[in-house]
C-alpha positions as CSV (number, residue, x, y, z in Angstrom):
1,M,33.9,-13.8,3.5
2,I,32.2,-13.4,6.4
3,A,34.5,-11.1,7.3
4,S,34.8,-9.1,4.7
5,L,31.0,-8.3,4.7
6,S,30.9,-7.8,8.2
7,R,33.9,-4.7,7.3
8,E,32.0,-3.5,4.6
9,I,28.6,-3.2,6.3
10,V,30.8,-0.9,9.0
11,K,31.5,1.3,6.2
12,V,28.4,1.3,4.6
13,E,27.3,2.6,8.0
14,A,29.5,5.1,8.5
15,E,28.7,6.3,5.3
16,I,25.0,6.7,5.8
17,D,26.2,8.3,9.4
18,A,28.5,10.8,7.8
19,L,25.3,11.7,5.0
20,M,23.0,11.9,7.8
21,A,24.9,14.6,9.6
22,R,25.8,16.6,6.7
23,D,22.2,16.7,5.4
24,D,21.0,17.8,9.3
25,L,19.1,14.8,8.9
26,A,20.4,12.7,12.3
27,A,17.9,15.4,14.2
28,Q,14.9,14.0,12.1
29,A,16.0,10.4,13.0
30,Q,16.5,10.6,16.7
31,L,12.6,12.0,15.9
32,L,11.9,9.0,14.6
33,M,13.6,6.8,16.1
34,S,11.4,8.1,19.8
35,M,8.4,6.1,18.5
36,P,8.4,2.1,19.7
37,G,9.4,0.2,17.4
38,L,11.3,2.4,15.2
39,G,14.9,1.9,15.2
40,P,17.8,2.8,12.8
41,V,17.4,1.1,9.9
42,G,13.7,2.1,9.8
43,A,14.3,5.5,10.7
44,V,17.2,5.4,7.9
45,T,14.7,3.8,5.6
46,L,12.0,6.5,5.5
47,L,14.5,9.6,5.8
48,S,15.8,8.2,2.6
49,D,12.6,6.6,0.5
50,L,10.0,9.2,1.5
51,P,11.3,12.5,2.2
52,E,7.5,13.7,1.9
53,L,7.2,13.2,5.6
54,G,5.9,16.0,7.1
55,T,4.1,17.7,4.4
56,L,1.5,16.1,3.3
57,C,-1.5,15.3,5.3
58,R,-2.7,11.8,6.6
59,R,-4.5,10.8,3.4
60,G,-1.6,11.8,0.9
61,I,1.0,10.0,3.1
62,S,-0.9,7.0,3.6
63,S,-1.4,6.1,-0.3
64,L,2.4,7.2,-0.7
65,G,3.8,5.0,1.6
66,G,1.5,2.5,0.5
67,L,-0.6,2.0,3.5
68,A,-3.4,3.5,2.0
69,P,-7.1,0.7,1.4
70,I,-7.4,0.6,-2.1
71,A,-11.4,0.9,-3.8
72,R,-11.8,-1.7,-6.1
73,D,-15.0,-1.1,-7.0
74,S,-16.7,-1.3,-10.5
75,G,-20.8,0.1,-11.0
76,H,-22.3,-2.1,-8.2
77,R,-20.6,-4.1,-7.2
78,K,-18.5,-3.6,-4.2
79,G,-14.8,-4.7,-4.0
80,V,-12.2,-5.9,-1.0
81,R,-10.2,-2.9,-0.1
82,R,-6.7,-3.7,-0.6
83,I,-3.2,-1.8,0.3
84,G,-0.9,-1.5,-2.9
85,K,1.1,1.0,-4.9
86,G,3.5,3.4,-3.0
87,R,6.6,2.6,-2.4
88,P,7.5,-0.7,-1.7
89,V,10.3,-0.6,0.4
90,V,8.3,2.3,2.8
91,R,5.8,-0.1,3.4
92,S,8.1,-3.6,4.1
93,A,9.8,-1.2,6.1
94,L,6.6,0.0,8.0
95,Y,5.1,-3.6,8.4
96,I,8.2,-4.9,10.5
97,T,8.1,-2.1,12.9
98,A,4.5,-2.3,12.8
99,M,5.4,-6.0,13.7
100,H,7.8,-5.2,16.4
101,A,5.9,-1.9,18.4
102,T,2.4,-3.8,18.6
103,R,4.6,-7.6,20.6
104,R,6.4,-4.9,22.5
105,D,4.1,-1.8,23.7
106,E,1.4,-2.2,25.5
107,T,-0.4,0.9,24.0
108,F,0.2,-0.7,20.2
109,M,-1.0,-3.6,21.4
110,A,-4.3,-2.8,22.1
111,K,-4.7,-0.2,19.2
112,R,-3.7,-4.1,16.6
113,Q,-6.1,-6.5,19.3
114,A,-9.1,-3.3,18.7
115,F,-8.3,-4.2,15.2
116,E,-9.0,-7.9,15.3
117,K,-12.2,-8.1,17.4
118,R,-13.2,-5.8,14.1
119,G,-13.0,-8.8,11.9
120,H,-9.5,-8.2,10.6
121,T,-6.9,-10.7,10.7
122,P,-3.8,-10.5,12.5
123,K,-1.8,-9.9,9.2
124,Q,-4.8,-7.1,8.5
125,A,-4.4,-6.0,11.6
126,I,-0.2,-5.5,11.8
127,C,-0.8,-3.6,8.0
128,A,-4.1,-0.6,9.1
129,F,-2.0,0.1,12.7
130,A,1.5,0.0,10.1
131,R,-1.1,2.6,8.4
132,N,-1.3,4.6,12.0
133,Q,2.3,4.2,12.6
134,L,3.3,6.9,9.0
135,V,0.0,9.0,10.3
136,I,1.7,9.6,13.7
137,L,5.2,9.5,12.7
138,N,3.8,12.6,9.4
139,A,2.6,14.7,12.7
140,M,5.2,14.1,14.4
141,V,7.7,15.2,11.4
142,K,5.7,18.4,10.9
143,S,5.3,19.2,14.6
144,G,9.1,18.5,15.6
145,R,7.8,16.6,19.1
146,A,9.0,13.4,20.2
147,H,6.6,10.8,20.4
148,D,4.0,11.1,23.2
149,P,1.5,8.6,23.5
150,D,-1.4,11.0,24.8
151,Y,-1.1,13.3,21.2
152,A,-0.8,9.3,19.3
153,A,-4.2,8.8,20.7
154,K,-5.5,12.1,19.8
155,L,-4.8,11.8,16.1
156,L,-5.4,8.3,15.7
157,A,-9.2,9.1,17.1
158,S,-10.2,12.1,14.9
């Protein structure tokens, strides 16, 4: 059974590669994979489930990706902002890549620690960083530039 599933995985990956080459998405995938923590699976997930990447503003892409904090206010009551709606597959993929990136890259690790110092729980910090990561990826695709830590820091500061 394991051998059969392994052969099936190889076939599916070959089909994905062929489709990406046919639609010229391989260059965009390489661009996305220049960001630390984002591998081939994350890049393919973003390209297939978020084709609007690179066309929207930072707030729009965050909302579409399901990573924008949604206000739950009513009258004088101020509710807690939580992420939701959007595309859950994209949100899950970015959460995983954000977790990986904040464990491996020193710059991203410092950004996550800054969120935690501001009072976020570890999970909230990863979600907040995933939103930042999506904003950076959106800008990378829009400009056609590979990941540059200085450019990413400038984006996150604004």
